[in-house]
C-alpha positions as CSV (number, residue, x, y, z in Angstrom):
1,M,5.4,-5.2,38.8
2,N,5.2,-3.2,35.6
3,L,1.8,-1.5,35.7
4,D,2.7,1.0,33.0
5,K,3.5,-1.8,30.6
6,W,0.1,-3.5,31.3
7,K,-1.8,-0.2,30.9
8,S,0.0,0.5,27.6
9,Q,-1.1,-2.9,26.3
10,L,-4.6,-2.3,27.5
11,V,-4.9,1.0,25.8
12,R,-3.5,-0.4,22.5
13,G,-6.2,-3.0,22.6
14,I,-9.1,-0.7,23.2
15,L,-8.1,2.5,21.4
16,E,-9.7,1.5,18.1
17,Y,-12.9,0.7,20.0
18,C,-12.8,4.1,21.8
19,I,-12.3,6.0,18.5
20,L,-15.2,4.2,16.8
21,L,-17.4,5.0,19.8
22,M,-16.6,8.7,19.4
23,L,-17.3,8.6,15.7
24,D,-20.6,6.8,16.3
25,R,-21.8,10.0,18.0
26,K,-20.5,12.5,15.4
27,S,-18.0,13.1,12.7
28,C,-14.6,14.3,14.0
29,Y,-11.3,15.5,12.6
30,G,-8.0,14.0,13.8
31,Y,-7.0,16.7,16.3
32,E,-10.5,16.7,17.7
33,I,-10.2,13.0,18.4
34,L,-6.9,13.5,20.1
35,Q,-8.4,16.3,22.3
36,E,-11.3,14.0,23.3
37,L,-9.0,11.2,24.2
38,S,-6.9,13.5,26.3
39,K,-9.8,14.1,28.6
40,Y,-9.3,10.5,29.8
41,P,-5.6,10.0,30.9
42,I,-5.9,6.3,30.7
43,I,-6.6,6.4,26.9
44,A,-4.8,9.7,26.0
45,S,-2.8,9.0,22.8
46,T,-0.4,10.7,20.4
47,E,-0.7,11.7,16.8
48,S,1.7,9.0,15.9
49,T,-0.7,6.4,17.3
50,V,-4.1,7.9,16.3
51,Y,-3.5,9.0,12.7
52,P,-2.1,5.6,11.5
53,L,-5.1,4.0,13.2
54,L,-7.5,6.3,11.4
55,R,-5.8,5.5,8.0
56,R,-6.0,1.8,8.7
57,L,-9.7,1.9,9.6
58,Q,-10.4,3.9,6.5
59,K,-8.4,1.4,4.3
60,E,-10.5,-1.4,5.9
61,N,-13.6,0.6,4.9
62,F,-14.8,1.1,8.5
63,L,-14.3,4.9,8.1
64,K,-14.9,7.4,5.4
65,S,-13.5,10.9,5.3
66,V,-14.3,14.3,3.8
67,W,-12.3,17.5,3.7
68,Q,-14.2,20.5,5.1
69,D,-13.3,24.2,5.2
70,S,-12.8,25.6,8.6
71,A,-15.2,28.3,9.7
72,E,-12.3,30.3,11.3
73,G,-10.4,30.6,8.0
74,L,-7.9,27.9,9.0
75,P,-6.9,25.2,6.6
76,P,-9.5,22.5,5.7
77,R,-9.9,19.6,8.1
78,K,-10.3,16.0,7.3
79,Y,-13.5,14.7,9.1
80,Y,-13.9,11.0,9.7
81,A,-17.2,9.2,10.1
82,L,-18.3,5.6,10.3
83,T,-19.3,3.7,7.2
84,T,-22.1,1.1,7.2
85,E,-19.4,-1.5,7.6
86,G,-17.9,0.5,10.5
87,E,-21.3,0.6,12.2
88,A,-21.6,-3.2,11.9
89,Y,-18.0,-3.6,13.2
90,L,-18.8,-1.3,16.2
91,N,-21.9,-3.3,17.0
92,A,-19.9,-6.5,17.0
93,M,-17.3,-4.8,19.2
94,N,-20.0,-3.7,21.6
95,E,-21.3,-7.2,22.0
96,E,-17.7,-8.5,22.6
97,W,-17.1,-5.7,25.1
98,E,-20.2,-6.7,27.1
99,H,-19.0,-10.4,27.2
100,L,-15.6,-9.2,28.4
101,L,-17.1,-7.0,31.1
102,S,-19.3,-9.9,32.2
103,A,-16.4,-12.2,32.5
104,I,-14.3,-9.7,34.4
105,H,-17.2,-9.1,36.9
106,D,-17.6,-12.8,37.4
107,L,-13.9,-13.3,38.0
108,K,-13.9,-10.4,40.5
109,G,-16.9,-12.0,42.3
110,E,-19.2,-9.1,41.5
């Protein structure tokens, strides 16, 4: 049994959804997204996974970004936020997620 492989595939499949859920609450910069994900070991990810995903979502017009100066005098940070298309995409994902959870609960006999 290779539970780690299964978990890895599971995370790859839902990481995009998790990031969009975070950005639906507020704009975030990349490192902030990584920090938030690290609070949940099952979905914790690396820069080499998250940054390409953010770039792809932006290229697909689901995210927009803006550079903002840091209050602490650090280099500017690139903040990401949902576009109108991103909000619609997230709403569709939410519906599909509910269907998936319902199917899983049924299969488990709950």
